[in-house]
Each structure stands twice: as C-alpha cells, then as structure tokens.
Phi, psi and omega in degrees: 000315180297320180294325177295319178295318178297316180296320177296320178296319178296317180295317179297320178296321179298313182289326177295316178298317178299315180297318181295317179298318180293325180296327180262007172090018176266112183288159181262092181296318180299321178295318178299313181298318178299317178300314181297319179295322182284314190254341181225060185296340181277351181253148178274126179293154176294155171291167180301319182296317177296316180298312181299317179297317180296319178294320177297317179296319180295324183280317187250339181269189182267352182282150174251127178276139177229148175205141176062000000 
C-alpha cells in the first residue's frame, strides 16, 4: 500500500513538473523524442537545439508547427 502511494506521488510530481515547464515555455524534448520513436520511426528526430529553436519560433514567430 505504501509503495502504491509513493508511486502515485512520483507520477503526480512528474506531471506537475511537466506542466510547470510548459507554463513558462520550456518544451519537453524527451517527450518529443519518445513521440518520434513511436509514431515516426522512419524519421530522424531534431537535435535539442533544432527542437528548441522550432518551438520558440512556433510560440513567438509567425510559423505554425505541424505534426501528425
């Protein structure tokens, strides 16, 4: 029972941290890489620098990012 509660706390902390990073504009590179591996295995994922630049451009620039 205690281990279940501990695991639930870890999961909640993970999602809270992810939400906080997204609120201040820090993209989730690991989530992006996992998505690419799962849904686009034939494509090479962007480097972190490319990913960060693309996310900044999508958020603040005039370009619209698309996927899927």
